[in-house]
C-alpha positions as CSV (number, residue, x, y, z in Angstrom):
1,M,87.6,90.7,54.9
2,T,84.8,89.0,55.8
3,T,82.1,88.0,53.3
4,I,78.3,88.8,53.5
5,T,75.9,87.7,50.6
6,L,73.0,89.8,50.1
7,E,69.7,89.3,48.0
8,L,68.9,92.6,46.2
9,P,65.7,93.4,44.2
10,Q,66.1,94.3,40.7
11,N,65.1,97.4,41.4
12,I,68.1,98.2,43.5
13,Y,70.7,96.0,41.8
14,E,70.1,97.7,38.6
15,P,70.6,101.2,39.7
16,L,73.6,100.0,41.7
17,Q,75.2,98.7,38.7
18,K,74.8,101.8,36.8
19,A,76.0,103.8,39.6
20,A,79.1,101.8,39.9
21,A,80.3,101.7,36.5
22,K,79.9,105.3,36.5
23,A,82.0,105.6,39.4
24,G,84.6,102.9,37.6
25,Q,83.9,100.5,40.3
26,S,82.3,97.1,40.9
27,P,79.2,96.9,42.7
28,Q,80.5,95.2,45.3
29,E,83.0,98.1,45.6
30,L,80.5,100.7,45.4
31,I,78.7,99.1,48.2
32,T,81.4,98.6,50.5
33,K,82.3,102.3,50.0
34,L,78.6,103.2,51.1
35,L,78.1,101.1,53.6
36,G,81.4,102.5,55.3
37,Q,80.2,105.8,54.6
38,T,77.1,105.2,56.2
39,I,78.4,103.8,59.4
40,Q,80.8,106.5,59.8
41,A,77.6,109.0,60.0
42,F,76.2,107.1,62.4
43,A,79.3,107.2,64.4
44,D,79.5,110.8,64.2
45,D,76.1,111.7,65.5
46,P,76.4,113.9,68.4
47,L,72.9,113.1,69.5
48,E,73.5,109.4,69.5
49,E,73.7,109.1,73.1
50,F,70.1,110.5,73.4
51,I,68.3,108.1,71.1
52,G,65.8,106.2,73.3
53,A,66.6,108.4,76.2
54,F,63.2,109.9,76.2
55,Q,59.5,109.1,75.8
56,S,57.3,110.7,73.4
57,D,53.7,110.4,72.0
58,I,54.8,111.7,68.9
59,P,55.2,108.7,66.8
60,D,57.4,110.4,63.6
61,W,59.7,112.4,65.8
62,G,62.6,110.3,64.7
63,A,61.9,111.4,60.8
64,N,60.6,114.7,61.6
65,H,62.6,115.8,64.3
66,D,64.2,118.9,62.6
67,R,60.6,120.4,61.4
68,Y,59.4,120.0,64.8
69,L,62.5,121.8,66.2
70,G,62.0,124.5,63.4
71,Q,58.2,125.1,64.5
72,E,58.9,125.2,68.2
73,L,61.4,127.7,67.7
74,L,59.5,130.2,65.3
75,E,56.4,129.7,67.6
76,T,58.5,130.6,70.8
77,H,61.2,132.6,69.4
78,N,59.6,134.3,66.3
79,V,62.8,133.1,64.2
């Protein structure tokens, strides 16, 4: 196992402590679990191979792509 040291602001650490206590885990155990889930979600992303493959003048495309795709469906297919 590898050790990583993080400096967390109090507004992140306090809720982490509470969530860990509620789950019956240490903050370290909960963070390890959450990081594992996050990494797995990225690994399972079917569109990951397309990240960075296209140029766009839409600066918030990454954050709002679902909204833009939905708008396009409504406008072109009357969904």
